[in-house]
GUROTI-163150 format. One record per residue (C-alpha): residue number from 1; residue in three letters; x, y negated, z. Coordinates in nm, 4 decimals. Example, Ala and Ser with C-alpha at 12.3 -4.5 7.8 and 13.67 -1.06 7.14 Angstrom:
2
REC  num  residuo        xx        yy        zz
REC    1      Ala    1.2300    0.4500    0.7800
REC    2      Ser    1.3670    0.1060    0.7140
This chain:
345
REC  num  residuo        xx        yy        zz
REC    1      Met    0.0000    0.0000    0.0000
REC    2      Lys    0.1298   -0.3462   -0.0934
REC    3      Arg    0.2353   -0.5555    0.2053
REC    4      Val    0.0233   -0.8667    0.2618
REC    5      Thr    0.2420   -1.1770    0.2388
REC    6      Ile    0.2129   -1.5394    0.3441
REC    7      His    0.1464   -1.6184   -0.0241
REC    8      Asp   -0.1676   -1.3992   -0.0094
REC    9      Val   -0.2864   -1.5816    0.3027
REC   10      Ala   -0.2302   -1.9211    0.1398
REC   11      Glu   -0.4213   -1.8186   -0.1720
REC   12      Ala   -0.7118   -1.6698    0.0273
REC   13      Ala   -0.7381   -1.9807    0.2471
REC   14      Gly   -0.6941   -2.2200   -0.0453
REC   15      Val   -0.4057   -2.4071    0.1202
REC   16      Ser   -0.0339   -2.4507    0.0653
REC   17      Leu    0.2417   -2.2254    0.2011
REC   18      Ala    0.3569   -2.5109    0.4226
REC   19      Thr    0.0137   -2.5383    0.5813
REC   20      Val    0.0011   -2.1649    0.6536
REC   21      Asp    0.3476   -2.1881    0.8075
REC   22      Arg    0.2340   -2.4763    1.0313
REC   23      Val   -0.0704   -2.2822    1.1504
REC   24      Leu    0.1192   -1.9567    1.2147
REC   25      Asn    0.3834   -2.1423    1.4138
REC   26      Thr    0.1272   -2.3621    1.5977
REC   27      Arg    0.2840   -2.6848    1.4781
REC   28      Pro    0.0805   -3.0075    1.4766
REC   29      Gly   -0.0557   -3.1944    1.1760
REC   30      Val   -0.3278   -2.9528    1.0583
REC   31      Arg   -0.7027   -3.0195    1.0849
REC   32      Lys   -0.9144   -2.7838    1.2928
REC   33      Ala   -1.1211   -2.6760    0.9919
REC   34      Thr   -0.8060   -2.5863    0.7995
REC   35      Ile   -0.6654   -2.3954    1.0963
REC   36      Glu   -0.9863   -2.1931    1.1124
REC   37      Lys   -0.9704   -2.1145    0.7370
REC   38      Val   -0.6140   -1.9873    0.7710
REC   39      Arg   -0.6980   -1.7786    1.0784
REC   40      Gln   -0.9960   -1.6224    0.8987
REC   41      Ala   -0.7740   -1.5361    0.6022
REC   42      Val   -0.5151   -1.3810    0.8331
REC   43      Glu   -0.7825   -1.1691    1.0009
REC   44      Arg   -0.9528   -1.0702    0.6765
REC   45      Leu   -0.6267   -0.9638    0.5102
REC   46      Asn   -0.4873   -0.8099    0.8326
REC   47      Tyr   -0.1708   -1.0111    0.7775
REC   48      Gln    0.1205   -0.9149    1.0066
REC   49      Pro    0.4011   -1.1754    1.0125
REC   50      Asp    0.7502   -1.0367    0.9606
REC   51      Val    0.9023   -1.2312    1.2466
REC   52      Phe    1.2485   -1.0826    1.2045
REC   53      Ala    1.2599   -1.1728    0.8355
REC   54      Ala    1.1308   -1.5218    0.9125
REC   55      Gly    1.4063   -1.5676    1.1683
REC   56      Leu    1.6693   -1.4606    0.9184
REC   57      Ala    1.5289   -1.6926    0.6536
REC   58      Lys    1.5525   -1.9849    0.8925
REC   59      Lys    1.8964   -1.8675    1.0061
REC   60      Ser    1.7612   -1.8855    1.3607
REC   61      Ala    1.9070   -1.7109    1.6622
REC   62      Tyr    1.7332   -1.6133    1.9831
REC   63      Arg    1.9544   -1.7278    2.2704
REC   64      Leu    1.8391   -1.5427    2.5791
REC   65      His    1.9838   -1.5913    2.9277
REC   66      Phe    1.9518   -1.3172    3.1907
REC   67      Leu    2.0126   -1.4269    3.5505
REC   68      Ile    2.0899   -1.1058    3.7419
REC   69      Pro    2.2217   -1.0736    4.0994
REC   70      Asn    2.5846   -0.9767    4.1430
REC   71      Gly    2.7415   -0.7916    4.4352
REC   72      Pro    2.7515   -0.4212    4.5280
REC   73      Asn    2.3963   -0.3419    4.4161
REC   74      Ala    2.4095   -0.0335    4.1939
REC   75      Phe    2.0685   -0.0972    4.0359
REC   76      Met    2.1538   -0.4578    3.9489
REC   77      Glu    2.4822   -0.3299    3.8064
REC   78      Asp    2.2745   -0.0980    3.5850
REC   79      Leu    2.0584   -0.3924    3.4747
REC   80      Thr    2.3675   -0.5972    3.3934
REC   81      Arg    2.5224   -0.3076    3.2028
REC   82      Glu    2.2044   -0.2585    2.9985
REC   83      Ala    2.1801   -0.6314    2.9209
REC   84      Lys    2.5429   -0.6484    2.8069
REC   85      Ala    2.5010   -0.3364    2.5943
REC   86      His    2.2013   -0.4945    2.4224
REC   87      Ala    2.3970   -0.8164    2.3768
REC   88      Gln    2.6522   -0.6230    2.1707
REC   89      Ser    2.4061   -0.4060    1.9787
REC   90      Met    2.1734   -0.6937    1.8848
REC   91      Ser    2.4309   -0.9546    1.7840
REC   92      Gly    2.3761   -0.8676    1.4170
REC   93      Ala    2.0014   -0.9312    1.4580
REC   94      Arg    2.0690   -1.2921    1.5574
REC   95      Met    1.9857   -1.2036    1.9172
REC   96      Gln    2.2300   -1.3552    2.1660
REC   97      Val    2.1993   -1.2199    2.5207
REC   98      His    2.4036   -1.3946    2.7880
REC   99      Val    2.4223   -1.2487    3.1417
REC  100      Glu    2.4730   -1.4972    3.4253
REC  101      Pro    2.5504   -1.3563    3.7738
REC  102      Ile    2.3530   -1.5101    4.0612
REC  103      Asp    2.3154   -1.4632    4.4355
REC  104      Ala    1.9506   -1.3662    4.4817
REC  105      Phe    1.9691   -1.4510    4.8525
REC  106      Asp    2.0807   -1.8104    4.7882
REC  107      Gly    1.7803   -2.0030    4.6635
REC  108      His    1.9726   -2.3286    4.6234
REC  109      Arg    2.2303   -2.1724    4.3912
REC  110      Val    1.9648   -2.0009    4.1819
REC  111      Thr    1.7845   -2.3349    4.1593
REC  112      Gly    2.1044   -2.5044    4.0472
REC  113      Thr    2.1626   -2.2430    3.7769
REC  114      Leu    1.8089   -2.2872    3.6426
REC  115      Ala    1.8389   -2.6659    3.6579
REC  116      Val    2.1193   -2.6860    3.3998
REC  117      Leu    1.9356   -2.4807    3.1376
REC  118      Asp    1.7349   -2.6376    2.8558
REC  119      Lys    1.6571   -2.5925    2.4852
REC  120      Ser    2.0093   -2.6976    2.3889
REC  121      Val    2.1487   -2.3995    2.5814
REC  122      Cys    1.8930   -2.1201    2.5452
REC  123      Asp    1.5560   -2.0233    2.4002
REC  124      Gly    1.4350   -1.8025    2.6851
REC  125      Val    1.5293   -1.6991    3.0400
REC  126      Ala    1.4780   -1.3777    3.2367
REC  127      Val    1.5543   -1.4184    3.6070
REC  128      Val    1.5486   -1.1998    3.9167
REC  129      Ala    1.3858   -1.4782    4.1155
REC  130      Pro    1.3949   -1.5045    4.4958
REC  131      Ala    1.0614   -1.6259    4.6301
REC  132      Phe    1.1796   -1.9651    4.7573
REC  133      Pro    0.9832   -2.2886    4.6891
REC  134      Glu    1.2843   -2.4552    4.5278
REC  135      Val    1.3216   -2.1628    4.2840
REC  136      Arg    0.9531   -2.1865    4.1914
REC  137      Ala    0.9943   -2.5582    4.1234
REC  138      Ala    1.3043   -2.4931    3.9101
REC  139      Ile    1.1144   -2.2340    3.7031
REC  140      Asp    0.8284   -2.4802    3.6554
REC  141      Arg    1.0643   -2.7551    3.5423
REC  142      Leu    1.2383   -2.5194    3.2991
REC  143      Gln    0.8992   -2.4293    3.1525
REC  144      Asp    0.8237   -2.8016    3.1197
REC  145      Arg    1.1474   -2.8384    2.9215
REC  146      Gly    1.0081   -2.5914    2.6690
REC  147      Val    1.2048   -2.2801    2.7721
REC  148      Pro    0.9858   -1.9725    2.8393
REC  149      Val    1.0707   -1.7946    3.1645
REC  150      Val    1.0144   -1.4289    3.2487
REC  151      Thr    1.0666   -1.2934    3.5997
REC  152      Leu    1.2509   -0.9627    3.6169
REC  153      Val    1.2247   -0.6896    3.8873
REC  154      Ser    1.1114   -0.9402    4.1544
REC  155      Asp    0.8179   -1.1633    4.0623
REC  156      His    0.7393   -1.5246    4.1475
REC  157      Pro    0.3653   -1.5388    4.0666
REC  158      Ala    0.3198   -1.8853    4.2225
REC  159      Ser    0.5485   -2.0276    3.9537
REC  160      Ala    0.4671   -2.1136    3.5922
REC  161      Arg    0.6621   -1.8122    3.4652
REC  162      Gln    0.4920   -1.6622    3.1626
REC  163      His    0.5349   -1.2903    3.2297
REC  164      Phe    0.6658   -1.0453    3.4893
REC  165      Val    0.8758   -0.7468    3.3810
REC  166      Gly    0.8937   -0.4867    3.6545
REC  167      Ile    0.7006   -0.2288    3.8499
REC  168      Asn    0.4000   -0.2892    4.0719
REC  169      Asn    0.5959   -0.3216    4.3954
REC  170      Val    0.2920   -0.2977    4.6220
REC  171      Ala    0.2165    0.0386    4.4600
REC  172      Ala    0.5807    0.1409    4.5037
REC  173      Gly    0.5608    0.0623    4.8745
REC  174      Arg    0.2348    0.2519    4.9051
REC  175      Thr    0.4044    0.5474    4.7380
REC  176      Ala    0.6818    0.5363    4.9986
REC  177      Gly    0.4264    0.5272    5.2803
REC  178      Arg    0.2398    0.8217    5.1313
REC  179      Leu    0.5553    1.0280    5.0879
REC  180      Met    0.6667    0.9735    5.4472
REC  181      Gly    0.3185    1.0404    5.5799
REC  182      Arg    0.3068    1.3709    5.3939
REC  183      Phe    0.6647    1.4742    5.4677
REC  184      Leu    0.6457    1.4086    5.8433
REC  185      Pro    0.4638    1.6362    6.0909
REC  186      Lys    0.1245    1.5252    6.2196
REC  187      Glu    0.2584    1.3997    6.5504
REC  188      Pro    0.3789    1.0609    6.6779
REC  189      Gly    0.6920    0.9370    6.5046
REC  190      Lys    0.8885    0.6209    6.4345
REC  191      Ile    0.9823    0.4865    6.0927
REC  192      Ala    1.2758    0.2468    6.0517
REC  193      Leu    1.2407   -0.0152    5.7788
REC  194      Ile    1.5436   -0.1712    5.6089
REC  195      Ala    1.5027   -0.4566    5.3581
REC  196      Gly    1.7427   -0.6827    5.1747
REC  197      Ser    1.5197   -0.9740    5.2706
REC  198      Leu    1.1459   -1.0190    5.2972
REC  199      Gly    1.2153   -1.3479    5.1190
REC  200      Leu    1.2455   -1.1387    4.8022
REC  201      Arg    0.9010   -1.0818    4.6564
REC  202      Asp    0.9651   -0.7212    4.5528
REC  203      His    1.0811   -0.6313    4.9047
REC  204      Ala    0.7875   -0.8137    5.0676
REC  205      Asp    0.5400   -0.6409    4.8356
REC  206      Arg    0.6888   -0.2969    4.9037
REC  207      Tyr    0.6673   -0.3594    5.2775
REC  208      Thr    0.3027   -0.4666    5.2429
REC  209      Gly    0.2137   -0.1556    5.0448
REC  210      Cys    0.3925    0.0799    5.2814
REC  211      Arg    0.2329   -0.0765    5.5876
REC  212      Glu   -0.1167   -0.0561    5.4352
REC  213      Val   -0.0880    0.3197    5.3829
REC  214      Val    0.0814    0.4043    5.7123
REC  215      Asp   -0.1467    0.1878    5.9277
REC  216      Asn   -0.4670    0.3063    5.7594
REC  217      Glu   -0.3952    0.6725    5.6951
REC  218      Tyr   -0.1142    0.7767    5.9296
REC  219      Pro   -0.1847    0.5825    6.2517
REC  220      His    0.0234    0.8307    6.4531
REC  221      Leu    0.3337    0.6879    6.2841
REC  222      Gln    0.4896    0.3668    6.4157
REC  223      Leu    0.6592    0.1237    6.1812
REC  224      Leu    0.9496   -0.0446    6.3567
REC  225      Lys    1.0327   -0.4089    6.2946
REC  226      Val    1.1929   -0.4687    5.9557
REC  227      Arg    1.5704   -0.5134    5.9710
REC  228      Glu    1.7259   -0.7217    5.6931
REC  229      Gly    2.0660   -0.6186    5.5564
REC  230      Arg    2.0845   -0.8391    5.2417
REC  231      Asp    2.1258   -0.5222    5.0315
REC  232      Asp    2.4785   -0.4915    5.1691
REC  233      Asn    2.6110   -0.1392    5.2306
REC  234      Arg    2.8175   -0.2280    5.5358
REC  235      Arg    2.5360   -0.4234    5.6999
REC  236      Asn    2.2856   -0.1474    5.6286
REC  237      Glu    2.5183    0.1120    5.7740
REC  238      Asp    2.5551   -0.0917    6.0944
REC  239      Leu    2.1790   -0.1482    6.1152
REC  240      Val    2.0940    0.2211    6.0772
REC  241      Arg    2.3639    0.3292    6.3233
REC  242      Lys    2.2150    0.0905    6.5779
REC  243      Leu    1.8602    0.2122    6.5061
REC  244      Leu    1.9632    0.5760    6.5494
REC  245      Ser    2.1274    0.4872    6.8807
REC  246      Glu    1.8313    0.2833    7.0081
REC  247      His    1.5706    0.5348    6.8880
REC  248      Pro    1.7001    0.8919    6.9257
REC  249      Asp    1.3475    1.0082    6.8381
REC  250      Leu    1.3496    0.8289    6.5019
REC  251      Ser    1.1597    1.0312    6.2412
REC  252      Ala    1.2166    0.8470    5.9125
REC  253      Val    1.4003    0.5666    5.7351
REC  254      Tyr    1.2586    0.3679    5.4451
REC  255      Asn    1.5137    0.1506    5.2653
REC  256      Ile    1.3001   -0.1027    5.0813
REC  257      Gly    1.5865   -0.2525    4.8800
REC  258      Ala    1.9431   -0.1676    4.7859
REC  259      Gly    2.2455   -0.0807    5.0006
REC  260      Asn    2.1584    0.2885    5.0088
REC  261      Arg    2.5222    0.3920    5.0447
REC  262      Gly    2.5308    0.2386    5.3913
REC  263      Val    2.2115    0.4148    5.5005
REC  264      Ile    2.3397    0.7431    5.3595
REC  265      Ala    2.6676    0.7124    5.5512
REC  266      Ala    2.4955    0.6305    5.8811
REC  267      Ile    2.2520    0.9243    5.8640
REC  268      Arg    2.5202    1.1680    5.7464
REC  269      Asp    2.7739    1.0673    6.0114
REC  270      Asn    2.5084    1.0851    6.2827
REC  271      Gly    2.4349    1.4465    6.1911
REC  272      Arg    2.0634    1.3738    6.1403
REC  273      Thr    2.0289    1.4780    5.7765
REC  274      Asp    1.8019    1.7726    5.8601
REC  275      Asp    1.5509    1.5902    6.0803
REC  276      Ile    1.5347    1.2351    5.9336
REC  277      Val    1.3066    1.1781    5.6355
REC  278      Phe    1.4808    0.9218    5.4144
REC  279      Val    1.3026    0.7493    5.1260
REC  280      Gly    1.4660    0.4781    4.9156
REC  281      His    1.4655    0.3091    4.5787
REC  282      Glu    1.6471    0.3378    4.2448
REC  283      Leu    1.8214    0.6372    4.0918
REC  284      Thr    2.1949    0.5647    4.1025
REC  285      Pro    2.4952    0.7998    4.1247
REC  286      Tyr    2.4824    0.7580    4.5036
REC  287      Thr    2.1110    0.8272    4.5557
REC  288      Arg    2.1276    1.1120    4.3049
REC  289      Gln    2.4032    1.2809    4.5096
REC  290      Ala    2.2184    1.2093    4.8340
REC  291      Leu    1.9135    1.3918    4.6960
REC  292      Arg    2.1300    1.6875    4.5980
REC  293      Asp    2.2922    1.6911    4.9423
REC  294      Gly    1.9571    1.6793    5.1231
REC  295      Ile    2.0281    1.3404    5.2846
REC  296      Met    1.7548    1.1642    5.0883
REC  297      Asp    1.4126    1.3204    5.0460
REC  298      Ala    1.2713    1.1015    4.7685
REC  299      Val    1.3790    0.8167    4.5429
REC  300      Ile    1.1250    0.5761    4.3941
REC  301      Ala    1.2759    0.4435    4.0725
REC  302      Gln    1.2304    0.2153    3.7743
REC  303      Asp    1.4059    0.2334    3.4378
REC  304      Pro    1.6577   -0.0539    3.4001
REC  305      Gly    1.6940    0.0083    3.0264
REC  306      His    1.3182   -0.0199    2.9726
REC  307      Glu    1.3102   -0.3409    3.1749
REC  308      Ile    1.5868   -0.5079    2.9749
REC  309      Arg    1.4333   -0.4005    2.6428
REC  310      Ser    1.0934   -0.5195    2.7606
REC  311      Ala    1.2273   -0.8570    2.8751
REC  312      Ile    1.3948   -0.9099    2.5365
REC  313      Arg    1.0761   -0.8189    2.3480
REC  314      Val    0.8627   -1.0415    2.5698
REC  315      Leu    1.0952   -1.3419    2.5418
REC  316      Lys    1.1154   -1.2987    2.1628
REC  317      Ala    0.7350   -1.2882    2.1424
REC  318      Leu    0.7082   -1.5996    2.3593
REC  319      Cys    0.9639   -1.7807    2.1428
REC  320      Asp    0.7646   -1.6860    1.8315
REC  321      Gly    0.4237   -1.7618    1.9804
REC  322      Leu    0.3114   -1.4016    1.9323
REC  323      Pro    0.0999   -1.1889    2.1702
REC  324      Ile    0.2673   -0.9567    2.4190
REC  325      Ile    0.1784   -0.5892    2.3829
REC  326      Glu    0.0865   -0.5152    2.7452
REC  327      Asp    0.0815   -0.1339    2.7166
REC  328      Gln    0.4305   -0.1314    2.5668
REC  329      Glu    0.5687   -0.3559    2.8398
REC  330      Arg    0.4182   -0.1768    3.1399
REC  331      Ile    0.7028   -0.0459    3.3594
REC  332      Gly    0.6308    0.2885    3.5237
REC  333      Ile    0.7104    0.4046    3.8765
REC  334      Asp    0.9140    0.7273    3.8889
REC  335      Val    0.9449    0.9515    4.1939
REC  336      Phe    1.2449    1.1833    4.2083
REC  337      Leu    1.3033    1.4716    4.4458
REC  338      Lys    1.5983    1.7074    4.4490
REC  339      Glu    1.4033    1.9463    4.2299
REC  340      Asn    1.3166    1.7113    3.9396
REC  341      Leu    1.6350    1.5102    3.8954
REC  342      Pro    1.6985    1.4254    3.5304
REC  343      Glu    2.0276    1.5308    3.3814
REC  344      Asp    2.3228    1.2947    3.4152
REC  345      Val    2.3802    1.0812    3.1061
């Protein structure tokens, strides 16, 4: 079947190619009646714009900036690695992906990084955004400067960001609560909670989801006060060692964020691997080995490659004024036990 072209649309609508181009790219200077004629022609002919070809014809490049936390966070390292790999593989498609390291726990620095970006520097931004008011304001101002912003992994729904790429973190927390409730015996028990910071929206949402399930369906289990370790392995190790000392009857540990290596070391060195249920997030070499060794019982994971690919597709669609395909961009929640670990790649 012959591909419908912009020439066909122009002929069917009785307008010039330039007018069709203005309408498809939502540029001003076209009367409402003419816009409607072009849209009807597009719908009638089922015209699908070849955005990639149009970009090549205009010699345009999509300059995308990814602001991803640095530090010893294995999952964020995976995100960074995926983004850099795509930067290399897509350079020939006029897709420039720049990765900027940030400190997700320092709202002022993230704000400063967002503040220096504008249309002269980039065409779209994906950011792992801490839920601080100054970060929300910086996202809003960047949107006002005409740069579409997508939040990645951790959302900032109060901001003017145009899309969130990541899992439903409330559902992920509820999954953790359900797993611990089912794994533990039906008798009183204590659950330790470790977070990077409840100032991070993904961590706060996971805590909310976990608490909802435990409080409502497993009231015999007590959630201890959340301890914040800033996703740092050494801090998490110290926190869990202290918790194990203060609560010798501790039944479970839920690490809401990163820093799993520290939690793993504390439980292993304490000799409690057989009687502590340990649930955490993200499938990394360290959590994979901990599952094999019986130190971790379950890992709730998300696919960093899917998230990077999704963020690139979403930003490209936003740059082009095209709709986002929601089903394609939905990020799934995976649950891994020792028995269903995927093969190493």
